[in-house]
N, C-alpha and C positions, 0 to 999 in steps of 0.2 A: 503494501499499499503504500503510494508517495505521498509525502508530505505537503506537497504543493496542489491547489485545487485548481482546476481551468477557470477563467473568470468570466462568465457567459456575458457579452454586451451586446445589445439591440442596437445595431448599424440603420436600421429604418423601420416604419412600422407604415403600414394601412390601411384604413377602417373600411372595410367592406359593406359591414351594413351594421344601422344601429338601430335598437329596439326600446322597448320601456325596462324589460329584465335584465336583456343582455347586448351585449356589442361585439362582432366577430371581426377581428382584424388581423392581419397577417404580419409578422414582422421577420426581418434579418436576425438573424442570432448568429455571434461570433462561433467558430467550433474549435474542439481542441486537433492543433495540427494547423489552423492558419485559415482555414475555408469557415465559410458560412452558408447559413441554412434557411431556409422558408419553415416559418410555422405558423399555420393557421389556428387562432386562439380565441376562446369565448370570455368575453373578458363578461361578469357574473355580477349582479348588485347584492349577491350572500345571502346567507338563510338561517332561519331558526327552526330547530325541532323540539318537542317536548316528550321526556317518559314519563305522565302522569302517575304516580304509584298512589294505590288506595290504602286503607289500612289493612287491610283484608290481604294485602301480597299481589293485588292485582294491577296491570298494567292497561290503560286505554290506548287499543288502535282503531286506526280506523283503516276501510278497505275505498279503495278509491281506485276510477279508471284513470288509466296513463295513456294518452293518444300514440306518444312514441315508442310502447312497447307493445300497444296493441292491447292491452287486459286490464284486471282490478290487480293491484297491489296491496298489501297489507302496510300501513305507513303510521308514523307517529302523527300526533298534530303538528300541522309544521305551514311556515310562510316565507314569504320574500322579505328582507329587512330593507323594502323598498319607501319605508316614511323617513323621510330626512330629519336627522338628530334624534330620532327614536333609540332609546337605549336598548340594547337586544334581550334585555332579561324582560322589558316593558312589551316589545313584539314578541317576546313567547306567551306571555300572560294574555295579549290580546290574540293570539292565534289558536293559544288554548278557549279560549270563550268564544271564539266565532265560532272553532270548528266542533266544538265535543260539548261546550254549555259548559264549562268547568272555569272555577277561579281553585289558584294556589296561596294558602296560606305559606310556602317557605317554595323557594325556587333559587338551587345552586346550578351553576357550570358542570356539567357532567364531561363532556367530552368537545374537542372541536376536530372534524374532518373536513381534508378536502375532498370534496365528492369525487372529480374523477379527471386529476391532474394533469393527466395525458393531453388533455384540449382545455381544459378551462380552470379559469383561477377560484371559483366556486369554493367557498369558505362556510360549511354551516356549524353553529353552535348549537349542541346538543344540552339540554336541561333536563335534571330531576327537579320535578314538580311533586310536593306531600302536602297534605293537609287540606285535600280537597275540597270543594263545598260547589256545588249548582248554581248555574247562572239562574236567576228568578223568571221564569216562563217571559215577562213583557218586557224583560229587556236581552232577549237572546237576538243573536244575529238570523239574519234571512239568508240562509244558503241559496247560491245560484250557479247553472253551469253544472259544471259535474261536481262542486260542491251537494249539490240539491240529492245526488243519489249516492253521499256517504252512507256508509255502513260504519256504527259506532259498537265495538263490543267490550267488554274488560274479558282479560284473561289472564290467568295466575302467571307471574313474570318466568318461574322454572317450564311452563308450557310455552311460553316467546319464544325462550331462549330455545327450547327441544326444537320448535320452528324453524326457528334461525338458522340450525344447526342442521333440519333436513330441508334445508333448500325452498321452503316455502316461503322463507320472508328475504327478498334481496334487495330493498330497497337499503341505500348505502346508511342513509343518516338512522334509517330504524335498526337495522345489522346494528351496527356501532353504540346507540344507545343503550337497547335491550341488552349486550353485553358489556356495557361500560356498568349499568345499571346493579345487574347482577354480580360485578364485581364488586362492586360498592356498598352492597348492601352487606 
């Protein structure tokens, strides 16, 4: 193992597409040995996810249709960090209320993960929510589009971990969050 790491430098950047949630850019990056290579990168706003763990040791999972993979996936309550200046814990609390009608008396950082660093800079912070309570019916968020079809379940944390290890849960932040919650417990 050599003691000197190559210093990758961006020589040029070309914006290919810009949207509300992410931008696509092509960067020319210096490579070891003197050459350069073009890399297509998705610059993402970031996201939060929440492992909501109740007093009975159950976690709240949602089943949501995801068009890019063409099927329903088991996931954690989660969402984008697209509100300017919003604290990440506040974003997590907002998503918990909007997606599964819950509040948390305690919200702790569980794990950070790069969802797919081969092509995107998306960083997801996963929180552990405890001391859960229901959002009163009159204050609940109206779910639209894919969210209108959300299936919400509570499942024992050990059973959820078994689903991860059996390949039944494949969403990256859900996998990482459930395994970290099981370890933290």
